[in-house]
N, C-alpha and C positions, 0 to 999 in steps of 0.2 A: 315549776312542777305541774304535773296534771292535777286539775282541781277535782276533788272526789267529795261525795257525801255518802257515807256508809259504804265505802269502797265502790260507789258508782261514779263513773267519770261524767262531768258535766261540761267540761270545755277543754281547750287545748292551750298549753304552754309547755315550753321545754321541760323535760324530765330526765334528770341524770340517772334515775333508777330504773328507767324503762329498759327492758330487756328485748333486744331485737331478735325475732325468730324467723323461721322459714315462711310462716304465714304473714308476718309483718312485711317482708321483703316482696312477696307476691302481691300483697295489697298495695304496697308503694309503686310497683310496676304499673299496675292497672290505673291508680289515681294519677300518676304522672302523665300517662297517655291521654287523659282527659283535658290536659292543657291545649292539645292540638287536635281534638276531635269533638264532635257534638253528636246529640241524639242517643247517648249511651245511658244504659240502666245497670247499675252494679248492685248486686245483693251480697251483703256481707253476712255470712251465716256463722253460727257457733253455739254450742250448747249453753244454757244460761249459766253465767259466772265465768266464762272463758275470757271476758275482756274485749269484746267486739268494739265497744266504743273507745276503750284505751288505745286500741291498735289504729282505729280510725283517726282520732284526734292527734295522735303522735305522728301518724303519717302526713296529715295535713300540715302540722307544724313544721315538719322536716322539709316538706316539699314547697312551702310557701305558696299554697293554692288559694285562689280567690274563691271563698265559699259562702253561700247563704245557708245559715244554720236554722232551719225551721223550728219552731216551738209550738206548742199547744197545751192549753190549760182547760180541762173540762170536768164536770162533775160526774161521779161514779155512775149515777143513775140517769145520765143524759140520754135522750132518744136519739136514734140514727140521724134523723133529720136535723136535730139540734147540733149534733156534732159536725155535720157537713157544713151547716151555716156558720159555726164558730171557726171552723178550719178556713173557710175563705174570707171571712170577716178579719181574722188574725193576720193572714198573710198579706191581704190587701192593705191593711192599716200599716203594717210594718214596713212594706215595700213602697207605700205612698201611691199605691195604684187605685184606679177607679173601676177597672173592669178586669174580668179574667184574662182577656186578651192582653191588657197591659201587664198583668202579673207574669205571663208567659214571655213577654218581651223583656221585662226586667230581669227574669230568671236566666234568660239566655246570656246576659252580660257577665255572669258568674262562670268559673270553670265547672262548678258543680253545685247543685242543690241537695243539702244533707238532711236526711230524716233519721236523726239518732236520739240519744237520751232526752234532750230538752223537749222533743216531740213525743217520743214513746214512753218515757219514764219520768215525766215532769213533776210527779209527786215527791220526788226527792229534792225539788227545787221549792215547791209550794205545797206543804202537807195538806191544805185545805182543797186541793185540786188533784186530778190524776192525769196521766198521759194516755195516749191511745192504747198502749200495751195493756195496762192494767184494766182499762175500760173495756177492752175486748175480751180479756181473760174472765172478768167478773160477769159479763153479760152474755157470753157465748153466742149461740146462733142468732139472738135478737140484733146483733150488730151487723148481720150480713147485708141489709139494705144499704148501709154506709158504704161498704166496700163495692157493692154493685153500682152505686153512683159513681164512685171514684173510677171503677172500670169503664163505666159509659163515657165519663169526662176524658179519660185517657183516649178512647176511640174517637170520640168526637172532635177533640182537638189535637190530634196526633201530628197534624202538619205544623203546629207550633212547637210540639215537644220534640220534633227533630232537631231543633236548635238548642235543646236543653239536655244537660247531663244530670242525672239523678243517682244519688247513692243512699242506700238505706239499710239499716239493720233489719234483718228479716228473721223471723222465727214463727213457728207454729207450735204454740205451747200447750201442753197437755199436763195436768196436775193429777198425780197419783200417790195417795197416802202422804200427802203434805210436800211432796217433792215435785219440782218442776221439770219436765223434760221437754226437749224440743224434737218434734217429729222429723224435722229436716236433718237432724245430726245425731240423735241419740238411739235410733232404731235400726242400725246396721243395714240390712238388705233394703228395707223399705226407704230408709233415708237415702241410700245410694241411688235407688231408682228415680226418687223424687228430685235429687239434685241433678241427676243425669239430664232429665227433661227441662229443668230449670236452665241448665247451661246451654241448651239448644236455642233458647231465647234471649238469654241475658248473660252479662258478665258475672260470674260468681267467685267469691273468695270464702273459703271455709277456714275460720280461725280455730286451730287446734294446736296442740303442742306434744312433742315427744317427752318422755320421761326426763331425760337430760336437759331439756329446755325448762321443764317445770321446776326442776331443782335450782337452776340459775335464776328463775323468776322469784322463787321464794327466798333465795340467799341474798338477792338484792336488798331485801328488807330485813331478813333474819339471817345475817352471815355466820351467827354463832351456832346455828343448827347444823348437825351432820347430815350426810346424804341419807343416812339410815332413818334418821328422825323424820325427816321430810317425806320419805317414801312411806311412812305410816299415814301421814295426812293424805297423801296421793291416793293410797289404796282406800281410804275412808270417803274422800270427797271427789275423787277422780280428778282429771287434768282441768280443774276449775279454780284459778288463782283467787277470785274474790271470795269464795267460800273457805278456802284454805286460810286466806288472810283474816277474815272474820273469826274463825275458830282460834287462830294464834293470838289475835288481839284480845279475845275474851280470856283465853288461858293465862296470858301473861299480866292481864290486869287483875285476875283472881289471885295470882301469885304475889 
């Protein structure tokens, strides 16, 4: 099964309950093509709670792809330069590399380098640390120097990255009245414009579901619920499986 913590996916193994959707097959097609190509950068988008990581890890498991799954553990109040140093120290030590050039060389030996939950949401693995996602969300504009350094690194070593495939969960999170929204997927026209330009430069997969797919996803775990009962949760939480499952789990525990 897919290993999860509080309905967050942490790694990939086969899952008999996973529901294959249109988004999933689109993702599989792109990831499969990475076996025979290099220099690709794939953004996997999706509003918070849609299951971006679940789709990624299930596709990887199904396709038997050789993946380097990056991870990062930092403090919530770490400075950008500290995060940058920890990022490179972590990946060098894990790969057994002595230099950045050697990191790129070792990374090219994989079908893809993945930046997903163990990198972005590692607080679900170690509650005393956080991943890059929560660190960015908590510190806001203060984090910009880190991303500028990463962009500089990308431009400086582009010739090495031409041999490396990168797949990353991508979101631009905005918090309003306690609810997390992704500017890349939740704001209709603005989101469509941003994704349009993103697609001009990179491969992009947007994880989203139809109402029919959502009902199948929920019924995979709660097959005793009727379509009408599930529809109530969809109207309340949107097409976000993680939030619906959290609500259902809480409700049935109380009962």
